[in-house]
C-alpha positions as CSV (number, residue, x, y, z in Angstrom):
1,M,73.1,101.3,122.4
2,P,76.5,99.9,121.6
3,F,78.4,101.5,118.8
4,R,81.3,100.2,116.7
5,Y,83.2,103.5,116.1
6,L,82.1,105.7,119.0
7,F,83.1,105.2,122.7
8,G,82.1,107.1,125.8
9,P,81.6,109.8,126.6
10,V,84.6,109.3,128.9
11,A,85.9,111.6,131.6
12,S,88.9,113.5,130.1
13,R,91.4,115.2,132.3
14,R,91.6,118.1,129.9
15,F,88.3,118.3,128.0
16,G,85.5,117.2,130.4
17,R,83.0,114.6,129.1
18,S,84.5,113.5,125.7
19,L,82.8,111.3,123.1
20,G,85.5,109.4,121.4
21,V,85.5,108.6,117.6
22,D,87.7,105.8,116.5
23,L,88.7,106.2,112.8
24,L,91.1,103.2,112.6
25,G,89.3,100.2,114.1
26,Q,92.5,98.6,115.2
27,R,95.9,99.5,116.7
28,I,97.4,101.5,113.8
29,C,99.7,104.5,114.4
30,S,102.7,106.3,113.0
31,F,104.4,105.9,116.4
32,N,104.9,103.0,118.8
33,C,105.5,105.1,121.9
34,V,106.9,103.4,125.0
35,F,104.4,105.1,127.2
36,C,101.2,104.6,125.2
37,E,98.2,103.5,127.2
38,A,96.7,101.8,124.2
39,G,99.4,99.1,124.1
40,P,102.0,98.3,121.5
41,T,101.2,99.5,117.9
42,Q,100.2,96.5,115.7
43,T,100.7,98.4,112.4
44,C,103.3,101.2,112.5
45,T,102.9,103.2,109.3
46,M,102.8,106.6,107.6
47,M,100.4,105.2,105.0
48,R,97.0,106.9,104.9
49,G,93.9,105.0,104.0
50,S,90.2,104.5,104.6
51,Y,90.6,102.3,107.6
52,V,86.9,102.4,108.6
53,P,83.9,103.5,106.4
54,T,83.3,107.3,106.8
55,D,79.6,107.0,106.1
56,A,79.2,104.4,108.9
57,V,81.0,106.7,111.4
58,V,78.8,109.7,110.5
59,A,75.7,107.5,110.8
60,E,76.7,106.5,114.3
61,L,77.3,110.1,115.3
62,R,73.9,111.0,114.0
63,A,72.2,108.1,115.8
64,W,74.1,109.1,119.0
65,L,72.9,112.7,118.7
66,D,69.3,111.6,117.9
67,S,69.2,109.4,121.0
68,G,69.9,112.5,123.2
69,G,73.7,112.1,123.4
70,A,75.5,114.9,125.1
71,A,79.2,115.7,125.7
72,D,81.5,118.6,126.3
73,V,83.6,117.7,123.2
74,I,83.7,115.1,120.4
75,T,87.2,113.8,120.1
76,L,88.9,112.1,117.2
77,A,91.2,109.7,119.0
78,G,90.8,106.0,119.3
79,R,93.4,103.3,119.0
80,G,96.1,105.2,117.0
81,E,96.8,108.3,114.9
82,P,93.4,109.6,113.5
83,T,95.0,111.6,110.7
84,L,96.0,108.3,109.0
85,H,92.3,108.1,107.9
86,R,92.1,109.9,104.6
87,Q,88.6,111.4,105.4
88,F,89.0,112.6,109.0
89,G,88.3,116.1,107.8
90,V,85.0,115.0,106.3
91,V,84.1,113.6,109.7
92,I,84.9,116.9,111.4
93,D,82.8,118.7,108.9
94,A,79.9,116.3,109.5
95,I,80.0,116.9,113.2
96,H,79.9,120.6,112.8
97,N,77.0,120.3,110.4
98,M,75.0,118.1,112.9
99,C,75.7,119.9,116.2
100,A,77.4,122.7,118.1
101,I,79.7,120.4,120.2
102,P,83.3,121.4,119.7
103,V,85.6,119.0,117.9
104,V,89.0,118.0,119.3
105,L,91.6,116.3,117.3
106,L,94.2,114.3,119.3
107,S,97.2,113.8,117.0
108,N,100.8,113.1,117.4
109,G,101.5,115.6,114.6
110,S,103.6,113.2,112.6
111,L,101.6,113.7,109.3
112,F,101.4,117.5,109.5
113,G,104.2,117.7,106.9
114,L,101.4,117.0,104.4
115,G,99.4,120.0,103.3
116,E,96.1,118.0,103.0
117,V,96.5,116.8,106.5
118,R,97.0,120.3,107.9
119,E,94.1,121.6,105.9
120,A,91.8,118.9,107.3
121,A,93.1,119.3,110.8
122,A,92.5,123.0,110.8
123,R,88.7,122.3,110.6
124,A,88.8,121.1,114.3
125,D,88.2,123.5,117.1
126,I,91.0,122.3,119.3
127,V,94.1,120.3,118.1
128,K,96.5,118.6,120.5
129,V,99.9,117.5,119.1
130,S,102.7,115.9,121.0
131,L,106.4,116.2,121.6
132,S,108.8,113.8,123.4
133,G,112.1,114.3,121.7
134,W,114.3,116.9,120.1
135,D,116.2,115.0,117.4
136,D,116.1,111.7,115.5
137,A,117.7,109.7,118.3
138,S,115.6,111.0,121.1
139,M,112.4,110.6,119.1
140,A,113.4,107.0,118.3
141,N,114.0,106.3,122.0
142,V,110.5,107.4,123.1
143,N,108.2,107.4,120.1
144,R,109.7,104.7,117.8
145,P,108.2,106.3,114.6
146,A,107.4,104.5,111.4
147,S,110.2,104.2,108.8
148,G,110.8,107.4,106.8
149,L,109.8,110.0,109.4
150,T,112.6,112.3,110.5
151,F,112.4,114.6,113.5
152,D,113.1,117.7,111.3
153,A,110.1,116.9,109.1
154,Y,108.0,116.2,112.2
155,L,108.8,119.5,113.8
156,S,108.5,121.5,110.6
157,G,105.0,120.1,110.0
158,M,103.8,121.3,113.4
159,I,105.4,124.7,112.9
160,A,103.6,125.0,109.5
161,F,100.3,124.0,111.0
162,R,100.6,126.7,113.7
163,E,101.0,129.3,110.9
164,E,97.8,128.1,109.3
165,F,95.5,127.1,112.2
166,R,93.2,129.7,113.8
167,G,91.8,127.4,116.5
168,E,93.3,126.4,119.8
169,L,96.6,124.5,119.5
170,R,97.8,122.5,122.4
171,L,101.1,120.8,122.7
172,E,101.6,117.8,125.1
173,V,105.1,117.2,126.2
174,M,105.5,113.7,127.6
175,F,108.3,113.0,130.1
176,V,109.6,109.5,130.7
177,D,111.8,109.1,133.7
178,G,115.4,108.6,132.9
179,V,114.9,109.0,129.2
180,N,114.2,112.6,128.4
181,T,114.3,114.1,131.9
182,A,117.8,115.4,132.3
183,D,118.1,119.2,132.5
184,D,119.8,119.4,129.1
185,C,116.9,117.2,127.6
186,V,114.3,119.5,129.1
187,T,116.1,122.6,127.7
188,K,116.1,121.0,124.2
189,L,112.4,120.1,124.4
190,A,111.5,123.6,125.6
191,A,113.4,125.1,122.6
192,C,111.5,122.9,120.2
193,A,108.2,123.8,121.9
194,A,108.9,127.5,121.6
195,K,109.2,127.0,117.8
196,I,105.7,125.4,117.7
197,R,104.1,128.4,119.6
198,A,101.2,126.4,121.0
199,D,98.5,128.3,122.9
200,R,98.9,125.8,125.8
201,I,101.7,123.5,126.7
202,E,100.7,120.5,128.7
203,L,103.4,118.8,130.7
204,N,102.6,115.1,131.3
205,T,104.1,111.8,132.3
206,V,103.3,108.1,132.5
207,V,99.9,108.1,134.4
208,R,98.4,104.9,132.9
209,P,100.1,101.5,132.5
210,P,102.4,101.9,129.5
211,S,102.9,99.7,126.5
212,E,106.6,99.1,127.4
213,A,107.2,97.6,130.8
214,G,109.5,99.6,133.1
215,T,108.6,102.9,131.5
216,G,108.6,105.3,134.5
217,A,106.9,108.5,135.5
218,V,108.2,111.6,137.1
219,S,106.5,113.2,140.1
220,E,104.1,116.1,139.8
221,D,106.6,118.3,141.7
222,V,109.2,117.6,139.0
223,L,106.7,118.5,136.3
224,H,106.1,121.8,138.1
225,R,109.9,122.4,138.1
226,Y,110.0,121.7,134.4
227,A,107.2,124.2,133.7
228,V,109.7,127.1,134.3
229,Y,111.5,126.0,131.1
230,F,108.4,126.3,129.0
231,G,107.0,129.7,130.0
232,P,103.6,131.0,130.9
233,Q,101.7,128.7,128.5
234,A,102.8,125.6,130.5
235,V,100.4,123.7,132.7
236,V,101.0,120.5,134.6
237,I,98.4,117.8,133.8
238,G,97.3,116.0,137.0
239,C,95.6,112.6,137.6
240,S,92.1,112.1,136.3
241,G,89.3,113.0,138.5
242,E,87.0,110.6,140.3
243,A,83.5,111.4,139.0
244,A,80.6,109.1,139.4
245,P,77.9,109.0,136.7
246,A,74.7,110.8,137.3
247,S,72.3,108.3,135.6
248,D,71.8,104.7,134.7
249,N,71.3,104.2,131.0
250,A,73.5,101.2,130.4
251,G,70.7,98.7,129.6
252,D,70.9,95.0,130.4
253,I,74.0,93.1,131.5
254,L,74.9,91.9,127.9
255,S,74.6,95.4,126.5
256,L,76.7,96.8,129.4
257,S,79.4,94.2,128.9
258,E,79.7,95.0,125.2
259,Q,79.9,98.7,126.0
260,I,82.7,98.1,128.5
261,I,84.6,95.9,126.0
262,G,84.2,98.6,123.3
263,L,85.5,101.2,125.7
264,L,88.5,99.2,126.8
265,A,89.3,98.2,123.2
266,R,90.4,101.8,122.7
267,R,92.2,102.3,126.0
268,G,92.4,101.0,129.5
269,C,90.3,102.9,132.1
270,T,89.9,103.1,135.8
271,R,86.7,101.8,137.4
272,N,85.4,105.4,137.7
273,E,86.2,106.2,134.1
274,I,84.3,103.1,132.9
275,A,81.3,104.2,135.0
276,M,81.4,107.6,133.5
277,G,81.9,106.2,130.0
278,V,79.0,103.8,130.0
279,G,76.7,105.9,132.3
280,C,76.2,103.1,134.9
281,P,75.9,103.1,138.7
282,F,78.8,101.5,140.5
283,G,76.7,98.6,141.9
284,R,75.7,97.2,138.5
285,L,79.1,98.1,137.0
286,E,81.0,96.1,139.7
287,S,78.9,93.0,139.0
288,C,79.6,93.3,135.3
289,L,83.4,93.9,135.8
290,Q,83.5,90.7,138.0
291,I,81.8,88.7,135.3
292,L,84.1,89.9,132.5
293,T,87.1,89.3,134.7
294,K,86.0,85.7,135.4
295,Q,85.4,85.2,131.7
296,G,89.0,86.2,131.0
297,R,88.0,89.1,128.8
298,I,89.3,91.9,131.0
299,E,91.9,92.1,133.7
300,K,93.2,94.5,136.3
301,A,96.7,96.0,135.7
302,P,99.1,94.4,138.2
303,E,100.8,97.7,138.8
304,R,97.5,99.6,139.3
305,P,94.6,97.5,140.6
306,D,91.9,100.2,140.0
307,Y,92.8,100.1,136.2
308,Y,91.1,97.7,133.8
309,R,92.2,96.6,130.3
310,L,91.4,94.0,127.7
311,V,93.2,90.6,128.1
312,S,95.6,90.5,125.2
313,G,95.6,87.6,122.8
């Protein structure tokens, strides 16, 4: 059945089959990163609010579980920064009360300077934060944060969270070719990462079509070379796997179309990721993708023809 606030489960490079929870409903974030796969941020803000109704999110999670839903993790992610939702901690608690599936919080860490955000985030089983710069200027070049956020406050918030959090903390370091990839840049990033003391440091680059045209990736060999700077906790994140779905539970063509649109509204996906996310065999999926493309609702990324995204506008 189609959901408004849930998407997937999708095939995650790091967490297996992940059911996504969108707590924003639109493209709202505290960053407007040049590399973001979700496209340009429509509302760039540090203002927290009740962007979608918490009760409705919890009701969908309960319905998904009651229908036999299964996943390796349930991930608070979606179209922007989930900690902007004032009650994201309530959603985490509700998931824990309903099932034993681990909860992952995908955050950029920008609001961790707030004690109430750190307290709510600490209820997750795994928290992933991010790092792309080492001072105000470098953060502005890559992340383009909302007004009022300084790098020192950003880094201090993540350091404070590490002191309080007893779960697994992961730090993603995103490299953009020619922007933060000189040796002195990598050294500065590694020094900041050392202060955060994450359990795992994931070195990543621009794998999916980015929000800013011309934003380039570095090779996997280069990422392995950078790993030396970050110590034994560092791992290089590779490309997503190619896994076909095991069952057909997508329903009729209209339902399948809406599930695909709901999935791509949160992020672009490869054909295989769509198949995994909606649980549909490739034969039926291909027909539906062709229909949606002819209707002008989705398109292939010119730079990556196996990658589908919503048509903007």
